[in-house]
C-alpha positions as CSV (number, residue, x, y, z in Angstrom):
1,M,91.0,86.2,110.8
2,S,94.1,85.4,108.8
3,K,97.1,87.8,108.9
4,M,98.3,89.4,105.7
5,D,101.6,88.0,104.5
6,V,103.8,91.1,104.4
7,N,106.6,89.1,102.8
8,S,104.7,88.8,99.5
9,I,106.7,91.5,97.7
10,G,107.7,90.2,94.3
11,Q,105.0,87.6,94.0
12,T,103.4,87.5,90.5
13,R,100.3,86.3,88.8
14,E,99.7,85.9,85.0
15,G,96.3,86.2,83.3
16,T,94.6,86.5,80.0
17,F,91.9,88.9,79.0
18,K,89.8,88.2,75.9
19,Y,87.2,90.7,74.7
20,D,85.2,91.7,71.8
21,W,83.8,95.1,70.5
22,K,80.7,94.7,72.7
23,A,82.9,94.7,75.8
24,S,84.7,97.8,74.5
25,A,81.4,99.6,73.7
26,L,80.0,98.7,77.1
27,Y,83.0,100.2,78.9
28,N,82.9,103.3,76.8
29,L,79.2,103.8,77.5
30,G,79.8,103.0,81.2
31,I,82.0,106.1,81.6
32,G,79.8,108.4,79.7
33,A,80.1,107.9,75.9
34,Q,77.0,108.9,74.1
35,A,75.2,107.4,71.1
36,E,76.4,110.3,68.9
37,D,80.1,109.4,69.8
38,L,80.1,106.9,67.0
39,E,83.8,106.2,67.1
40,F,83.4,104.9,70.7
41,V,80.1,103.0,70.4
42,Y,79.7,101.7,66.8
43,E,81.6,98.7,65.6
44,R,81.3,99.6,61.9
45,V,82.5,103.2,62.2
46,Q,84.9,104.3,59.5
47,G,88.5,103.9,60.8
48,G,87.5,101.4,63.5
49,M,86.0,101.8,67.0
50,K,88.1,103.4,69.7
51,V,88.5,102.4,73.3
52,F,89.1,104.9,76.2
53,P,92.6,104.3,77.8
54,S,91.1,103.7,81.3
55,F,89.9,100.3,79.9
56,A,93.4,99.3,81.3
57,T,91.8,99.2,84.8
58,I,89.3,96.6,83.5
59,V,91.9,94.5,81.7
60,G,94.3,94.7,84.6
61,G,91.8,92.8,86.8
62,S,92.8,89.6,85.0
63,G,96.3,89.9,86.5
64,M,95.4,91.3,89.9
65,I,97.3,89.8,92.9
66,F,97.0,90.5,96.6
67,P,99.1,89.2,99.5
68,T,97.8,86.1,101.2
69,G,95.6,87.0,104.1
70,T,94.5,90.4,102.8
71,D,91.5,91.6,104.8
72,F,89.2,92.6,101.8
73,V,86.5,93.9,104.2
74,R,88.9,96.7,105.2
75,L,90.5,97.2,101.8
76,L,90.3,100.6,100.3
77,H,91.4,101.6,96.8
78,G,93.5,104.7,97.3
79,E,95.3,105.6,94.1
80,Q,95.3,104.6,90.4
81,L,97.8,105.1,87.6
82,I,97.7,104.0,84.0
83,H,100.5,104.4,81.4
84,L,99.6,103.6,77.7
85,Y,102.2,102.4,75.2
86,A,99.7,101.6,72.5
87,P,96.0,102.2,72.1
88,F,93.5,99.4,72.8
89,Q,92.1,97.6,69.8
90,P,88.3,97.2,69.9
91,S,88.6,93.4,70.3
92,G,91.4,91.0,71.0
93,T,93.4,89.1,73.6
94,I,95.8,90.7,76.2
95,N,98.1,88.8,78.4
96,T,98.6,90.3,81.8
97,K,101.1,90.0,84.6
98,G,100.5,91.3,88.1
99,E,103.2,91.9,90.7
100,I,103.1,93.0,94.3
101,E,105.7,95.8,94.2
102,H,105.6,97.2,97.7
103,I,103.9,96.7,101.1
104,Y,104.4,99.8,103.3
105,D,103.7,100.1,107.0
106,K,101.7,103.1,107.9
107,G,101.1,102.1,111.5
108,K,97.3,101.8,111.5
109,A,97.2,100.5,107.9
110,A,99.3,98.6,105.4
111,V,99.6,100.1,101.9
112,I,99.9,97.7,99.0
113,H,101.4,98.7,95.6
114,I,100.4,96.4,92.8
115,K,101.5,96.7,89.1
116,V,99.8,95.0,86.3
117,S,101.2,95.0,82.8
118,G,99.4,94.1,79.5
119,H,101.0,92.7,76.3
120,S,99.5,91.5,73.1
121,P,100.0,87.9,72.0
122,E,102.8,89.3,69.8
123,N,104.4,90.7,73.0
124,E,103.6,94.4,72.1
125,H,103.6,96.3,75.4
126,I,100.1,97.9,75.7
127,F,99.8,99.3,79.2
128,D,101.0,99.4,82.8
129,A,98.5,99.9,85.6
130,R,99.5,100.7,89.1
131,Y,97.0,100.2,92.0
132,V,97.5,101.4,95.6
133,Y,95.4,99.9,98.3
134,F,95.1,100.7,102.0
135,V,94.2,97.9,104.4
136,A,93.1,99.3,107.8
137,G,94.3,97.3,110.8
138,S,97.1,95.5,108.9
139,G,100.0,97.9,109.7
140,G,102.3,98.0,112.7
141,F,104.5,95.1,111.5
142,G,107.7,97.2,111.6
143,G,108.1,97.6,107.9
144,D,109.2,100.5,105.6
145,P,106.8,103.4,105.9
146,G,107.3,104.3,102.3
147,P,108.3,107.5,100.5
148,K,106.6,110.8,101.1
149,I,104.0,111.5,98.4
150,E,104.5,114.6,96.3
151,P,101.5,117.0,96.7
152,I,99.9,117.9,93.4
153,N,97.5,120.8,93.8
154,P,96.0,123.2,91.3
155,P,97.5,126.7,91.4
156,E,95.5,128.9,93.7
157,G,93.4,131.5,92.0
158,V,94.3,130.4,88.5
159,K,91.5,129.5,86.0
160,P,91.8,125.9,84.7
161,D,92.9,125.5,81.1
162,F,89.9,123.2,80.6
163,S,86.8,122.3,82.4
164,S,84.4,119.5,81.5
165,S,81.1,118.9,83.2
166,Y,79.3,115.5,83.1
167,Q,75.9,114.6,84.5
168,T,76.2,111.0,85.8
169,S,73.1,108.9,85.3
170,T,71.1,107.5,88.3
171,N,71.8,104.2,86.6
172,Q,75.6,104.8,86.1
173,A,76.8,102.3,88.8
174,A,74.3,99.7,87.7
175,F,75.6,100.0,84.2
176,Y,79.3,100.3,85.0
177,R,79.3,97.2,87.2
178,L,78.6,95.1,84.1
179,N,82.3,95.6,83.3
180,G,83.1,93.2,86.1
181,D,83.1,95.0,89.4
182,F,80.2,93.3,91.2
183,N,80.8,94.8,94.7
184,P,77.2,95.1,96.2
185,L,78.2,98.5,97.6
186,H,77.4,99.9,94.1
187,I,73.9,98.3,93.7
188,D,72.5,96.9,96.9
189,P,70.9,99.6,99.2
190,N,71.0,97.4,102.3
191,F,74.7,96.6,101.8
192,A,75.4,100.3,101.2
193,R,73.7,101.2,104.5
194,M,75.7,98.5,106.3
195,A,78.9,100.1,104.8
196,G,77.8,103.5,106.2
197,Q,76.5,105.0,103.0
198,P,72.9,106.2,102.6
199,K,72.6,104.5,99.2
200,P,74.8,102.7,96.6
201,I,77.8,104.7,95.5
202,L,79.5,105.1,92.2
203,H,82.6,103.0,91.5
204,G,85.8,105.0,92.0
205,L,87.1,103.6,88.8
206,C,84.0,104.9,87.0
207,T,84.8,108.4,88.2
208,Y,88.4,107.8,87.0
209,G,87.1,106.7,83.6
210,I,84.9,109.7,83.4
211,A,88.0,111.9,84.0
212,T,89.9,109.9,81.4
213,R,87.1,110.6,78.9
214,A,87.3,114.3,79.6
215,I,91.1,114.3,79.2
216,V,90.8,112.5,75.8
217,N,88.1,114.9,74.6
218,E,89.6,118.1,75.9
219,L,93.3,117.6,75.6
220,C,93.7,114.9,72.8
221,D,90.9,116.0,70.4
222,G,89.4,112.5,70.8
223,D,92.7,110.8,69.7
224,V,93.3,108.0,72.2
225,S,96.8,107.5,70.9
226,R,97.9,110.8,72.4
227,F,96.9,109.8,75.9
228,K,100.0,108.6,77.8
229,E,99.5,108.6,81.6
230,F,97.0,109.5,84.2
231,S,97.5,109.2,88.0
232,A,94.9,110.0,90.6
233,R,94.0,109.6,94.3
234,F,90.5,108.8,95.3
235,K,89.3,111.5,97.8
236,G,85.6,111.4,98.0
237,V,82.3,109.5,97.5
238,V,80.2,110.0,94.3
239,F,76.5,109.0,94.1
240,P,75.0,108.1,90.7
241,G,73.1,111.1,89.4
242,E,75.6,113.7,90.6
243,I,77.4,116.2,88.3
244,L,81.2,115.7,88.0
245,I,83.5,118.5,86.9
246,T,86.9,117.6,85.5
247,E,89.4,120.4,85.4
248,G,93.0,120.7,84.2
249,W,95.9,123.1,84.6
250,K,99.0,123.0,82.3
251,D,102.0,122.4,84.4
252,D,105.5,121.9,82.9
253,G,104.8,119.0,80.4
254,R,101.8,117.7,82.2
255,Y,98.3,118.7,83.3
256,I,97.3,118.9,87.0
257,I,93.9,117.2,87.1
258,Q,91.0,117.6,89.6
259,V,87.5,116.1,89.6
260,R,84.9,117.6,91.9
261,K,81.2,117.6,92.6
262,D,80.2,121.1,93.5
263,N,83.2,122.3,95.7
264,N,84.1,118.8,97.0
265,V,87.1,117.2,95.4
266,V,86.6,113.5,94.6
267,L,89.7,112.8,92.6
268,G,92.8,114.8,93.5
269,N,96.6,114.8,93.7
270,S,96.3,113.9,90.0
271,Y,98.1,114.6,86.8
272,A,97.9,113.6,83.1
273,I,100.5,113.4,80.4
274,V,99.4,113.7,76.7
275,E,101.1,114.2,73.4
């Protein structure tokens, strides 16, 4: 097994993401848009079709870069952040650039921080996406352990300022994977069992997208241009067909966000910034 190159900080990769309205509609539908949400599913809607901001996580894949020797079998997506400078057009070309920003040594694991930026061909800055990955067994190399992470928790005993419930479909993962994440963990029962799960699980970024949709609908009145930033930590497994509840508490210029199934938090240490 190759050893991860911990001296990869600063390495970059450029990519290009070309898409049409069908790719935008597929993404919107994959995170819960309904047929009656015409502005997100119909290419001829008056004013033009909209794209949910978490589409950045799909576009960002074209610029993704990992250190040489990364053990992908032991790779875990831990955190996700997106910052939007301009809303996505329903079709177009986006040039991406990925960079390995940090590799921290947590002893039993290495933690990789990757940033992917997206610009239009005219060099308009559209988004930044930051991904945090944990790689078990790759720590202990004597590196910087990294900064302490600020805990972001809902205020105890305080009713959320908004709560949005969404019933995922039993076909949610099969549908969402068509956006480009073909990990068999989300479709193949035998592979899921080998990975320690009783059945295929929902993509973490699908849950993240469902939360993004709730934020746009509940805090932005459906106006994607008001959505600026969303950061979240993946904390639990979701199975297709389960109900996800996204909640938000106003907190000094931002909203603390939490996604749970029943009383189990699946996205936490999270916040959103909207205009």
